[in-house]
NUROTOR-644534 format. One record per atom (N, C-alpha, C): residue in one letter; residue number from 1; y, x, z. Coordinates in steps of 0.02 Angstrom, whole numbers, plus 50000, padded with zeros to 5 digits. Layout:
('a',NUM,(Y,X,Z))
...
***
This chain:
('x',1,(49799,51407,48578))
('x',1,(49810,51420,48505))
('x',1,(49783,51371,48443))
('x',2,(49811,51413,48379))
('x',2,(49809,51379,48343))
('x',2,(49785,51443,48264))
('x',3,(49794,51405,48226))
('x',3,(49780,51429,48152))
('x',3,(49808,51415,48090))
('x',4,(49831,51385,48113))
('x',4,(49884,51341,48063))
('x',4,(49959,51326,48108))
('x',5,(50002,51295,48064))
('x',5,(50059,51289,48099))
('x',5,(50098,51231,48051))
('x',6,(50137,51208,48079))
('x',6,(50161,51142,48028))
('x',6,(50252,51171,48057))
('x',7,(50300,51171,47978))
('x',7,(50359,51203,48023))
('x',7,(50418,51133,47991))
('x',8,(50467,51097,48048))
('x',8,(50456,51027,48021))
('x',8,(50561,51065,47980))
('x',9,(50513,51084,47909))
('x',9,(50596,51080,47868))
('x',9,(50541,51047,47797))
('x',10,(50590,51035,47744))
('x',10,(50625,51016,47682))
('x',10,(50687,50999,47656))
('x',11,(50653,50996,47576))
('x',11,(50685,51030,47546))
('x',11,(50698,50928,47513))
('x',12,(50790,50936,47498))
('x',12,(50797,50855,47495))
('x',12,(50748,50862,47427))
('x',13,(50753,50799,47396))
('x',13,(50729,50766,47329))
('x',13,(50776,50754,47297))
('x',14,(50732,50773,47241))
('x',14,(50801,50785,47163))
('x',14,(50813,50708,47153))
('x',15,(50873,50727,47138))
('x',15,(50876,50637,47097))
('x',15,(50874,50591,47080))
('x',16,(50849,50547,47045))
('x',16,(50795,50505,47012))
('x',16,(50723,50509,46981))
('x',17,(50728,50577,47036))
('x',17,(50624,50603,47031))
('x',17,(50598,50537,47082))
('x',18,(50532,50544,47083))
('x',18,(50493,50519,47100))
('x',18,(50461,50545,47150))
('x',19,(50467,50522,47226))
('x',19,(50437,50584,47278))
('x',19,(50417,50535,47321))
('x',20,(50348,50532,47340))
('x',20,(50311,50504,47420))
('x',20,(50358,50518,47444))
('x',21,(50393,50471,47502))
('x',21,(50453,50461,47554))
('x',21,(50403,50471,47604))
('x',22,(50477,50523,47628))
('x',22,(50472,50578,47719))
('x',22,(50441,50515,47776))
('x',23,(50470,50461,47779))
('x',23,(50440,50431,47830))
('x',23,(50422,50350,47796))
('x',24,(50423,50311,47856))
('x',24,(50425,50235,47851))
('x',24,(50450,50224,47924))
('x',25,(50523,50195,47904))
('x',25,(50574,50158,47972))
('x',25,(50568,50070,47945))
('x',26,(50518,50044,48024))
('x',26,(50520,49960,48003))
('x',26,(50484,49958,47942))
('x',27,(50453,50004,47930))
('x',27,(50412,49968,47850))
('x',27,(50462,49963,47809))
('x',28,(50495,50029,47810))
('x',28,(50535,50047,47747))
('x',28,(50520,50097,47735))
('x',29,(50558,50131,47669))
('x',29,(50499,50213,47638))
('x',29,(50582,50242,47651))
('x',30,(50574,50305,47682))
('x',30,(50630,50342,47659))
('x',30,(50616,50401,47640))
('x',31,(50644,50393,47599))
('x',31,(50640,50454,47530))
('x',31,(50704,50516,47536))
('x',32,(50752,50498,47559))
('x',32,(50795,50559,47567))
('x',32,(50817,50587,47621))
('x',33,(50825,50639,47661))
('x',33,(50835,50687,47684))
('x',33,(50909,50635,47718))
('x',34,(50946,50620,47784))
('x',34,(51012,50623,47794))
('x',34,(51042,50707,47771))
('x',35,(51116,50683,47755))
('x',35,(51162,50732,47736))
('x',35,(51145,50760,47784))
('x',36,(51188,50736,47853))
('x',36,(51199,50754,47926))
('x',36,(51154,50815,47962))
('x',37,(51087,50795,47956))
('x',37,(51027,50803,47983))
('x',37,(51033,50908,47980))
('x',38,(51023,50902,48031))
('x',38,(51038,51007,48046))
('x',38,(50955,51020,48062))
('x',39,(50920,51060,48035))
('x',39,(50869,51084,48046))
('x',39,(50878,51155,48089))
('x',40,(50836,51161,48154))
('x',40,(50876,51247,48152))
('x',40,(50815,51301,48147))
('x',41,(50820,51351,48104))
('x',41,(50791,51403,48109))
('x',41,(50732,51395,48150))
('x',42,(50728,51398,48191))
('x',42,(50662,51403,48245))
('x',42,(50619,51304,48263))
('x',43,(50620,51304,48210))
('x',43,(50605,51202,48203))
('x',43,(50540,51207,48253))
('x',44,(50522,51142,48282))
('x',44,(50459,51173,48301))
('x',44,(50409,51148,48249))
('x',45,(50348,51184,48284))
('x',45,(50283,51214,48284))
('x',45,(50225,51143,48295))
('x',46,(50179,51137,48276))
('x',46,(50114,51125,48313))
('x',46,(50074,51155,48292))
('x',47,(50046,51168,48356))
('x',47,(49961,51219,48347))
('x',47,(49914,51166,48341))
('x',48,(49869,51161,48282))
('x',48,(49790,51134,48244))
('x',48,(49750,51145,48316))
('x',49,(49761,51196,48320))
('x',49,(49675,51208,48358))
('x',49,(49668,51275,48391))
('x',50,(49639,51254,48434))
('x',50,(49663,51295,48516))
('x',50,(49566,51347,48506))
('x',51,(49590,51403,48555))
('x',51,(49545,51447,48538))
('x',51,(49519,51471,48614))
('x',52,(49493,51507,48649))
('x',52,(49463,51535,48695))
('x',52,(49459,51610,48698))
('x',53,(49470,51621,48634))
('x',53,(49465,51702,48618))
('x',53,(49440,51759,48577))
('x',54,(49463,51800,48578))
('x',54,(49464,51835,48504))
('x',54,(49397,51773,48439))
('x',55,(49353,51794,48518))
('x',55,(49253,51803,48481))
('x',55,(49289,51701,48456))
('x',56,(49293,51676,48470))
('x',56,(49288,51617,48445))
('x',56,(49348,51589,48406))
('x',57,(49389,51630,48375))
('x',57,(49426,51604,48327))
('x',57,(49404,51651,48278))
('x',58,(49361,51720,48268))
('x',58,(49332,51734,48229))
('x',58,(49286,51700,48191))
('x',59,(49226,51657,48270))
('x',59,(49210,51598,48188))
('x',59,(49218,51530,48206))
('x',60,(49272,51539,48218))
('x',60,(49325,51448,48195))
('x',60,(49322,51476,48113))
('x',61,(49342,51531,48101))
('x',61,(49379,51551,48027))
('x',61,(49336,51555,47986))
('x',62,(49272,51609,48031))
('x',62,(49173,51600,47985))
('x',62,(49137,51514,47946))
('x',63,(49159,51494,48028))
('x',63,(49134,51407,48004))
('x',63,(49163,51390,47955))
('x',64,(49251,51368,47927))
('x',64,(49287,51362,47884))
('x',64,(49284,51394,47816))
('x',65,(49258,51450,47796))
('x',65,(49237,51456,47754))
('x',65,(49171,51477,47716))
('x',66,(49166,51431,47774))
('x',66,(49067,51409,47755))
('x',66,(49022,51482,47750))
('x',67,(49052,51540,47774))
('x',67,(49024,51609,47768))
('x',67,(48950,51610,47804))
('x',68,(48910,51657,47802))
('x',68,(48847,51672,47810))
('x',68,(48831,51720,47887))
('x',69,(48859,51714,47941))
('x',69,(48896,51752,48011))
('x',69,(48811,51843,48005))
('x',70,(48775,51831,47941))
('x',70,(48738,51887,47940))
('x',70,(48781,51944,47908))
('x',71,(48835,51899,47844))
('x',71,(48864,51931,47768))
('x',71,(48948,51904,47771))
('x',72,(48959,51929,47828))
('x',72,(49055,51902,47844))
('x',72,(49078,51966,47776))
('x',73,(49110,51921,47761))
('x',73,(49177,51958,47712))
('x',73,(49238,51973,47767))
('x',74,(49206,52029,47775))
('x',74,(49274,52070,47799))
('x',74,(49324,52055,47802))
('x',75,(49338,52094,47742))
('x',75,(49431,52082,47711))
('x',75,(49460,52031,47730))
('x',76,(49408,51962,47697))
('x',76,(49462,51899,47697))
('x',76,(49459,51891,47784))
('x',77,(49406,51881,47828))
('x',77,(49408,51840,47911))
('x',77,(49465,51903,47937))
('x',78,(49473,51976,47901))
('x',78,(49533,52021,47919))
('x',78,(49606,51979,47894))
('x',79,(49619,51959,47840))
('x',79,(49672,51918,47797))
('x',79,(49699,51869,47846))
('x',80,(49649,51832,47868))
('x',80,(49679,51759,47901))
('x',80,(49681,51788,47962))
('x',81,(49611,51825,47993))
('x',81,(49656,51831,48050))
('x',81,(49743,51841,48072))
('x',82,(49716,51914,48031))
('x',82,(49802,51947,48048))
('x',82,(49856,51896,48033))
('x',83,(49847,51829,47984))
('x',83,(49884,51800,47964))
('x',83,(49911,51721,48055))
('x',84,(49833,51723,48050))
('x',84,(49857,51697,48150))
('x',84,(49897,51714,48191))
('x',85,(49869,51806,48197))
('x',85,(49899,51826,48247))
('x',85,(49970,51811,48238))
('x',86,(49971,51842,48166))
('x',86,(50095,51837,48142))
('x',86,(50113,51767,48189))
('x',87,(50075,51699,48141))
('x',87,(50115,51656,48161))
('x',87,(50116,51656,48225))
('x',88,(50048,51683,48268))
('x',88,(50087,51654,48317))
('x',88,(50144,51699,48359))
('x',89,(50151,51771,48328))
('x',89,(50191,51798,48353))
('x',89,(50262,51778,48332))
('x',90,(50271,51764,48266))
('x',90,(50321,51698,48245))
('x',90,(50329,51655,48275))
('x',91,(50314,51628,48321))
('x',91,(50318,51567,48382))
('x',91,(50329,51615,48448))
('x',92,(50308,51666,48462))
('x',92,(50373,51671,48523))
('x',92,(50305,51650,48594))
('x',93,(50242,51655,48550))
('x',93,(50204,51644,48615))
('x',93,(50196,51730,48651))
('x',94,(50161,51726,48691))
('x',94,(50114,51778,48722))
('x',94,(50048,51787,48684))
('x',95,(50016,51853,48666))
('x',95,(49957,51879,48655))
('x',95,(49929,51872,48712))
('x',96,(49847,51858,48709))
('x',96,(49822,51914,48755))
('x',96,(49801,51982,48729))
('x',97,(49800,52024,48751))
('x',97,(49773,52086,48742))
('x',97,(49713,52074,48699))
('x',98,(49661,52063,48720))
('x',98,(49616,52048,48654))
('x',98,(49581,52029,48592))
('x',99,(49652,51998,48597))
('x',99,(49653,51958,48527))
('x',99,(49676,52030,48491))
('x',100,(49723,52066,48503))
('x',100,(49756,52158,48485))
('x',100,(49719,52201,48463))
('x',101,(49662,52201,48508))
('x',101,(49595,52252,48513))
('x',101,(49545,52214,48463))
('x',102,(49516,52174,48453))
('x',102,(49512,52138,48425))
('x',102,(49525,52140,48334))
('x',103,(49610,52128,48322))
('x',103,(49638,52135,48250))
('x',103,(49624,52227,48236))
('x',104,(49616,52278,48287))
('x',104,(49602,52336,48294))
('x',104,(49535,52341,48257))
('x',105,(49507,52317,48285))
('x',105,(49427,52301,48293))
('x',105,(49410,52299,48206))
('x',106,(49448,52219,48193))
('x',106,(49435,52215,48111))
('x',106,(49443,52256,48072))
('x',107,(49535,52310,48074))
('x',107,(49542,52342,48043))
('x',107,(49537,52394,48039))
('x',108,(49463,52424,48097))
('x',108,(49442,52480,48082))
('x',108,(49372,52455,48045))
('x',109,(49363,52416,48070))
('x',109,(49288,52384,47997))
('x',109,(49286,52375,47922))
('x',110,(49337,52371,47920))
('x',110,(49374,52362,47855))
('x',110,(49399,52406,47835))
('x',111,(49416,52488,47860))
('x',111,(49436,52531,47826))
('x',111,(49362,52565,47807))
('x',112,(49301,52593,47865))
('x',112,(49249,52589,47844))
('x',112,(49194,52541,47792))
('x',113,(49220,52476,47774))
('x',113,(49203,52470,47737))
('x',113,(49224,52484,47662))
('x',114,(49269,52509,47658))
('x',114,(49299,52526,47614))
('x',114,(49286,52590,47601))
('x',115,(49285,52644,47645))
('x',115,(49231,52710,47629))
('x',115,(49187,52727,47573))
('x',116,(49195,52755,47553))
('x',116,(49126,52796,47509))
('x',116,(49035,52835,47555))
('x',117,(48974,52768,47542))
('x',117,(48917,52792,47580))
('x',117,(48917,52817,47512))
('x',118,(48871,52870,47606))
('x',118,(48842,52922,47608))
('x',118,(48753,52928,47597))
('x',119,(48721,52897,47510))
('x',119,(48677,52914,47504))
('x',119,(48619,52974,47560))
('x',120,(48614,52942,47599))
('x',120,(48544,52987,47648))
('x',120,(48452,52983,47607))
('x',121,(48416,52992,47623))
('x',121,(48352,52962,47625))
('x',121,(48314,52989,47699))
('x',122,(48360,53010,47745))
('x',122,(48314,53022,47808))
('x',122,(48362,52993,47844))
('x',123,(48405,52939,47860))
('x',123,(48427,52920,47906))
('x',123,(48472,52870,47872))
('x',124,(48468,52796,47883))
('x',124,(48480,52737,47835))
('x',124,(48544,52723,47892))
('x',125,(48591,52698,47819))
('x',125,(48664,52694,47872))
('x',125,(48678,52635,47874))
('x',126,(48700,52624,47931))
('x',126,(48725,52599,47992))
('x',126,(48794,52548,47974))
('x',127,(48749,52456,47969))
('x',127,(48829,52419,47951))
('x',127,(48886,52442,47992))
('x',128,(48945,52461,47970))
('x',128,(48995,52453,48030))
('x',128,(49007,52389,48063))
('x',129,(48968,52337,48032))
('x',129,(48980,52233,48036))
('x',129,(48934,52226,48098))
('x',130,(48866,52286,48114))
('x',130,(48829,52272,48173))
('x',130,(48847,52262,48236))
('x',131,(48885,52296,48262))
('x',131,(48893,52243,48297))
('x',131,(48933,52195,48333))
('x',132,(49008,52194,48259))
('x',132,(49026,52133,48305))
('x',132,(48984,52075,48258))
('x',133,(48918,52084,48228))
('x',133,(48874,52008,48223))
('x',133,(48832,52012,48299))
('x',134,(48840,52063,48328))
('x',134,(48773,52054,48373))
('x',134,(48816,52015,48418))
('x',135,(48888,52032,48429))
('x',135,(48913,51982,48489))
('x',135,(48952,51925,48470))
('x',136,(48943,51905,48387))
('x',136,(48975,51818,48346))
('x',136,(48917,51806,48374))
('x',137,(48849,51778,48348))
('x',137,(48800,51782,48372))
('x',137,(48780,51776,48441))
('x',138,(48811,51811,48485))
('x',138,(48798,51802,48562))
('x',138,(48808,51755,48578))
('x',139,(48904,51769,48561))
('x',139,(48966,51707,48593))
('x',139,(48941,51654,48556))
('x',140,(48890,51644,48494))
('x',140,(48874,51546,48491))
('x',140,(48831,51540,48511))
('x',141,(48796,51582,48520))
('x',141,(48729,51543,48588))
('x',141,(48771,51525,48629))
('x',142,(48805,51564,48669))
('x',142,(48833,51525,48746))
('x',142,(48836,51477,48721))
('x',143,(48927,51453,48678))
('x',143,(48959,51410,48657))
('x',143,(48918,51360,48651))
('x',144,(48842,51356,48596))
('x',144,(48808,51294,48598))
('x',144,(48765,51261,48655))
('x',145,(48745,51326,48692))
('x',145,(48737,51300,48765))
('x',145,(48757,51250,48819))
('x',146,(48833,51317,48819))
('x',146,(48888,51275,48855))
('x',146,(48917,51179,48816))
('x',147,(48918,51174,48761))
('x',147,(48934,51100,48716))
('x',147,(48898,51060,48758))
('x',148,(48792,51078,48736))
('x',148,(48719,51039,48761))
('x',148,(48730,51017,48810))
('x',149,(48757,51063,48864))
('x',149,(48758,51085,48941))
('x',149,(48801,51018,48914))
('x',150,(48853,51033,48899))
('x',150,(48949,50979,48929))
('x',150,(48917,50891,48911))
('x',151,(48869,50898,48837))
('x',151,(48856,50827,48827))
('x',151,(48800,50786,48860))
('x',152,(48777,50849,48944))
('x',152,(48717,50803,48955))
('x',152,(48777,50740,49006))
('x',153,(48730,50686,49039))
('x',153,(48773,50644,49070))
('x',153,(48816,50658,49180))
('x',154,(48858,50654,49168))
('x',154,(48895,50718,49197))
('x',154,(48892,50621,49272))
('x',155,(48900,50667,49329))
('x',155,(48926,50571,49382))
('x',155,(49015,50583,49390))
('x',156,(49015,50538,49389))
('x',156,(49095,50502,49384))
('x',156,(49113,50528,49317))
('x',157,(49067,50538,49269))
('x',157,(49112,50548,49202))
('x',157,(49103,50491,49141))
('x',158,(48999,50507,49154))
('x',158,(48962,50477,49110))
('x',158,(48923,50407,49159))
('x',159,(48906,50430,49231))
('x',159,(48839,50386,49256))
('x',159,(48921,50398,49324))
('x',160,(48896,50325,49353))
('x',160,(48942,50279,49390))
('x',160,(48879,50258,49477))
('x',161,(48911,50280,49521))
('x',161,(48903,50264,49568))
('x',161,(48916,50185,49596))
('x',162,(48869,50121,49581))
('x',162,(48849,50068,49610))
('x',162,(48870,50031,49666))
('x',163,(48898,50001,49698))
('x',163,(48896,49986,49763))
('x',163,(48925,49922,49778))
('x',164,(48904,49878,49779))
('x',164,(48886,49796,49796))
('x',164,(48880,49784,49862))
('x',165,(48901,49745,49909))
('x',165,(48886,49715,49980))
('x',165,(48832,49661,49959))
('x',166,(48760,49690,50033))
('x',166,(48706,49633,50003))
('x',166,(48725,49573,50052))
('x',167,(48728,49516,49956))
('x',167,(48741,49427,50005))
('x',167,(48700,49408,50075))
('x',168,(48729,49374,50114))
('x',168,(48710,49341,50160))
('x',168,(48652,49316,50143))
('x',169,(48590,49313,50158))
('x',169,(48561,49256,50131))
('x',169,(48535,49200,50169))
('x',170,(48532,49167,50180))
('x',170,(48506,49096,50234))
('x',170,(48449,49135,50291))
('x',171,(48439,49131,50351))
('x',171,(48375,49153,50366))
('x',171,(48345,49075,50378))
('x',172,(48261,49088,50378))
('x',172,(48217,49036,50350))
('x',172,(48248,49011,50450))
('x',173,(48225,48945,50458))
('x',173,(48236,48908,50523))
('x',173,(48156,48907,50545))
('x',174,(48113,48942,50582))
('x',174,(48073,48911,50589))
('x',174,(48000,48871,50646))
('x',175,(47974,48812,50627))
('x',175,(47939,48755,50644))
('x',175,(47909,48784,50682))
('x',176,(47955,48729,50744))
('x',176,(47925,48740,50812))
('x',176,(47836,48733,50826))
('x',177,(47774,48765,50874))
('x',177,(47734,48761,50868))
('x',177,(47704,48702,50868))
('x',178,(47750,48645,50898))
('x',178,(47716,48552,50940))
('x',178,(47735,48528,50858))
('x',179,(47694,48489,50853))
('x',179,(47723,48446,50798))
('x',179,(47735,48383,50818))
('x',180,(47772,48360,50739))
('x',180,(47848,48293,50795))
('x',180,(47751,48248,50814))
('x',181,(47737,48224,50819))
('x',181,(47669,48178,50816))
('x',181,(47662,48182,50922))
('x',182,(47661,48244,50933))
('x',182,(47647,48274,50961))
('x',182,(47691,48237,51051))
('x',183,(47766,48257,50974))
('x',183,(47827,48263,51025))
('x',183,(47844,48166,51031))
('x',184,(47815,48146,50980))
('x',184,(47822,48058,50993))
('x',184,(47787,48034,51038))
('x',185,(47722,48028,51049))
('x',185,(47686,48032,51105))
('x',185,(47698,48035,51147))
('x',186,(47713,48110,51159))
('x',186,(47764,48113,51244))
('x',186,(47853,48044,51259))
('x',187,(47840,48048,51209))
('x',187,(47920,48001,51220))
('x',187,(47891,47924,51242))
('x',188,(47842,47936,51188))
('x',188,(47806,47853,51200))
('x',188,(47783,47839,51301))
('x',189,(47774,47889,51306))
('x',189,(47779,47880,51376))
('x',189,(47836,47874,51440))
('x',190,(47849,47938,51425))
('x',190,(47909,47911,51448))
('x',190,(47970,47866,51440))
('x',191,(47975,47817,51377))
('x',191,(47962,47758,51377))
('x',191,(47955,47713,51413))
('x',192,(47890,47734,51421))
('x',192,(47846,47691,51451))
('x',192,(47838,47692,51535))
('x',193,(47865,47749,51567))
('x',193,(47880,47743,51617))
('x',193,(47962,47691,51658))
('x',194,(48010,47722,51597))
('x',194,(48054,47715,51596))
('x',194,(48059,47605,51585))
('x',195,(48010,47608,51561))
('x',195,(48027,47515,51574))
('x',195,(47987,47459,51648))
('x',196,(47951,47531,51661))
('x',196,(47940,47506,51758))
('x',196,(48023,47524,51772))
('x',197,(48049,47528,51786))
('x',197,(48105,47494,51797))
('x',197,(48147,47473,51791))
('x',198,(48131,47408,51807))
('x',198,(48162,47338,51774))
('x',198,(48258,47319,51830))
('x',199,(48238,47373,51879))
('x',199,(48293,47358,51942))
('x',199,(48373,47331,51898))
('x',200,(48405,47286,51963))
('x',200,(48481,47281,51890))
('x',200,(48541,47362,51930))
('x',201,(48581,47367,51895))
('x',201,(48594,47428,51888))
('x',201,(48664,47432,51863))
('x',202,(48718,47468,51886))
('x',202,(48799,47452,51855))
('x',202,(48773,47484,51791))
('x',203,(48827,47450,51744))
('x',203,(48813,47504,51661))
('x',203,(48865,47539,51682))
('x',204,(48859,47606,51652))
('x',204,(48924,47653,51657))
('x',204,(48938,47690,51593))
('x',205,(48978,47721,51573))
('x',205,(48978,47772,51507))
('x',205,(48921,47802,51502))
('x',206,(48946,47779,51406))
('x',206,(48877,47799,51395))
('x',206,(48861,47890,51396))
('x',207,(48823,47899,51408))
('x',207,(48777,47965,51384))
('x',207,(48807,48004,51311))
('x',208,(48855,48035,51295))
('x',208,(48865,48097,51204))
('x',208,(48779,48113,51194))
('x',209,(48798,48136,51135))
('x',209,(48689,48154,51119))
('x',209,(48718,48226,51170))
('x',210,(48772,48299,51130))
('x',210,(48828,48339,51145))
('x',210,(48826,48335,51224))
('x',211,(48829,48277,51267))
('x',211,(48864,48311,51345))
('x',211,(48769,48306,51364))
('x',212,(48693,48282,51352))
('x',212,(48681,48291,51355))
('x',212,(48640,48350,51338))
('x',213,(48625,48375,51298))
('x',213,(48621,48472,51260))
('x',213,(48651,48497,51332))
('x',214,(48678,48496,51314))
('x',214,(48738,48544,51370))
('x',214,(48711,48513,51443))
('x',215,(48669,48470,51464))
('x',215,(48654,48441,51516))
('x',215,(48590,48479,51510))
('x',216,(48559,48483,51475))
('x',216,(48456,48507,51496))
('x',216,(48483,48598,51483))
('x',217,(48540,48613,51428))
('x',217,(48536,48679,51436))
('x',217,(48542,48714,51503))
('x',218,(48559,48669,51531))
('x',218,(48603,48714,51610))
('x',218,(48552,48689,51631))
('x',219,(48463,48615,51619))
('x',219,(48430,48630,51665))
('x',219,(48385,48698,51644))
('x',220,(48382,48739,51576))
('x',220,(48340,48759,51579))
('x',220,(48358,48836,51570))
('x',221,(48428,48854,51608))
('x',221,(48438,48914,51644))
('x',221,(48379,48956,51665))
('x',222,(48376,49021,51627))
('x',222,(48326,49094,51644))
('x',222,(48289,49084,51594))
('x',223,(48226,49128,51613))
('x',223,(48170,49133,51554))
('x',223,(48099,49097,51601))
('x',224,(48122,49023,51571))
('x',224,(48023,49008,51661))
('x',224,(48029,48913,51605))
('x',225,(47953,48930,51603))
('x',225,(47951,48852,51553))
('x',225,(47968,48789,51603))
('x',226,(47994,48726,51569))
('x',226,(47990,48655,51616))
('x',226,(47934,48631,51577))
('x',227,(47932,48566,51603))
('x',227,(47898,48541,51559))
('x',227,(47933,48470,51540))
('x',228,(47921,48460,51473))
('x',228,(47959,48412,51432))
('x',228,(47961,48348,51454))
('x',229,(47940,48336,51503))
('x',229,(47968,48257,51540))
('x',229,(47986,48264,51580))
('x',230,(48005,48344,51639))
('x',230,(48064,48311,51685))
('x',230,(48121,48340,51623))
('x',231,(48136,48336,51566))
('x',231,(48190,48335,51531))
('x',231,(48224,48283,51530))
('x',232,(48189,48215,51563))
('x',232,(48209,48127,51539))
('x',232,(48191,48122,51632))
('x',233,(48278,48059,51632))
('x',233,(48270,48024,51681))
('x',233,(48250,47971,51664))
('x',234,(48168,47937,51676))
('x',234,(48193,47847,51663))
('x',234,(48223,47804,51710))
('x',235,(48230,47831,51771))
('x',235,(48288,47760,51791))
('x',235,(48323,47763,51769))
('x',236,(48346,47808,51668))
('x',236,(48423,47791,51668))
('x',236,(48422,47736,51625))
('x',237,(48324,47727,51589))
('x',237,(48314,47661,51533))
('x',237,(48303,47689,51469))
('x',238,(48263,47624,51440))
('x',238,(48227,47670,51371))
('x',238,(48305,47698,51318))
('x',239,(48386,47679,51334))
('x',239,(48440,47702,51316))
('x',239,(48475,47801,51328))
('x',240,(48446,47804,51378))
('x',240,(48449,47848,51413))
('x',240,(48391,47907,51407))
('x',241,(48320,47882,51385))
('x',241,(48284,47930,51386))
('x',241,(48276,47929,51297))
('x',242,(48307,47912,51262))
('x',242,(48303,47906,51187))
('x',242,(48381,47992,51157))
('x',243,(48445,47952,51222))
('x',243,(48463,48020,51212))
('x',243,(48447,48079,51256))
('x',244,(48403,48070,51266))
('x',244,(48418,48167,51290))
('x',244,(48319,48169,51247))
('x',245,(48292,48132,51217))
('x',245,(48273,48141,51172))
('x',245,(48301,48188,51117))
('x',246,(48354,48131,51069))
('x',246,(48393,48142,51019))
('x',246,(48414,48228,51027))
('x',247,(48444,48230,51082))
('x',247,(48477,48315,51120))
('x',247,(48447,48339,51106))
('x',248,(48362,48326,51136))
('x',248,(48326,48401,51121))
('x',248,(48292,48414,51063))
('x',249,(48283,48368,51016))
('x',249,(48284,48390,50933))
('x',249,(48348,48419,50907))
('x',250,(48384,48405,50931))
('x',250,(48475,48437,50900))
('x',250,(48456,48470,50948))
('x',251,(48422,48539,50986))
('x',251,(48413,48601,51023))
('x',251,(48373,48625,50982))
('x',252,(48300,48590,50936))
('x',252,(48273,48622,50923))
('x',252,(48280,48645,50872))
('x',253,(48321,48623,50824))
('x',253,(48352,48640,50749))
('x',253,(48392,48672,50771))
('x',254,(48445,48685,50807))
('x',254,(48499,48723,50807))
('x',254,(48440,48778,50850))
('x',255,(48391,48808,50860))
('x',255,(48353,48858,50866))
('x',255,(48375,48877,50983))
('x',256,(48428,48844,51021))
('x',256,(48442,48866,51034))
('x',256,(48369,48858,51107))
('x',257,(48327,48817,51118))
('x',257,(48270,48821,51133))
('x',257,(48221,48792,51123))
('x',258,(48165,48802,51137))
('x',258,(48073,48828,51093))
('x',258,(48053,48777,51152))
('x',259,(47976,48743,51113))
('x',259,(47939,48707,51161))
('x',259,(47869,48729,51143))
('x',260,(47816,48748,51183))
('x',260,(47745,48776,51166))
('x',260,(47698,48711,51178))
('x',261,(47651,48695,51145))
('x',261,(47584,48685,51191))
('x',261,(47526,48709,51148))
('x',262,(47499,48726,51244))
('x',262,(47451,48789,51224))
('x',262,(47363,48710,51179))
('x',263,(47375,48672,51210))
('x',263,(47306,48626,51188))
('x',263,(47322,48569,51152))
('x',264,(47279,48539,51117))
('x',264,(47298,48487,51086))
('x',264,(47293,48414,51115))
('x',265,(47355,48403,51117))
('x',265,(47367,48335,51167))
('x',265,(47383,48334,51255))
('x',266,(47389,48441,51249))
('x',266,(47393,48452,51310))
('x',266,(47475,48424,51345))
('x',267,(47507,48473,51374))
('x',267,(47572,48461,51423))
('x',267,(47603,48494,51374))
('x',268,(47669,48469,51339))
('x',268,(47693,48542,51323))
('x',268,(47771,48539,51363))
('x',269,(47789,48614,51362))
('x',269,(47828,48663,51413))
('x',269,(47918,48676,51348))
('x',270,(47948,48678,51376))
('x',270,(47992,48699,51330))
('x',270,(48048,48744,51389))
('x',271,(48075,48804,51366))
('x',271,(48118,48837,51381))
('x',271,(48148,48851,51336))
('x',272,(48244,48906,51366))
('x',272,(48287,48910,51327))
('x',272,(48273,48999,51298))
('x',273,(48280,48992,51223))
('x',273,(48268,49035,51186))
('x',273,(48313,49105,51211))
('x',274,(48294,49133,51184))
('x',274,(48319,49218,51229))
('x',274,(48369,49231,51167))
('x',275,(48463,49262,51189))
('x',275,(48483,49286,51146))
('x',275,(48466,49327,51120))
('x',276,(48463,49362,51010))
('x',276,(48474,49397,51008))
('x',276,(48541,49432,51004))
***
């Protein structure tokens, strides 16, 4: 609801006079109403203010007039209040009963203010506005508290939950327990054994590193350790030993096998890594 209404009615400007334009259409001012324009008696009205009840309306009227809430000009406030009631009824809107009750209360207070006061030394005369002022002060406190609460940060209005998927960070690959020098020493020993086999052999198709990796994994089936040297076949010569060694290094890199060495320069053992 509001305390002001704007009627869409106007009078045509006098010919030859200077008037403010009624509107701007495509940047051009319109100073004359169209002659065939029909404005019905019940033209559109726009309410500019809304109120939550009669006390809210009264508080608005008091603040608009810069009145002290403890010294209300009941006559002026009653006049503005009744103007508002008349405007709402003219717009054919239904008024809540409390607005009419407040109108009657204001009329009663106004009439009591107009009555001559009886001077009495024994009793102090009660101000007819006292109860209304008390209710207005109480309402103002509650309204201010509600506005303060509404200004507090509110979830899903001022604050929103942030949600983002955790990035998949690359997992660090642990270094094997056996030093590379130890592996090279073990390889050297296997190569020396391979050099002992100088007998004639029929050349066959070379094994690829991937095929040798599959062969080593088949040997390491289960959860038991095998010696590093058992992964090699000296009878294959140096080429076969090198292929097996490269396959072993690739399996270590892919964390498919693990190698351990209990003592420095001690035997090296290998086993398949347990699946996670």
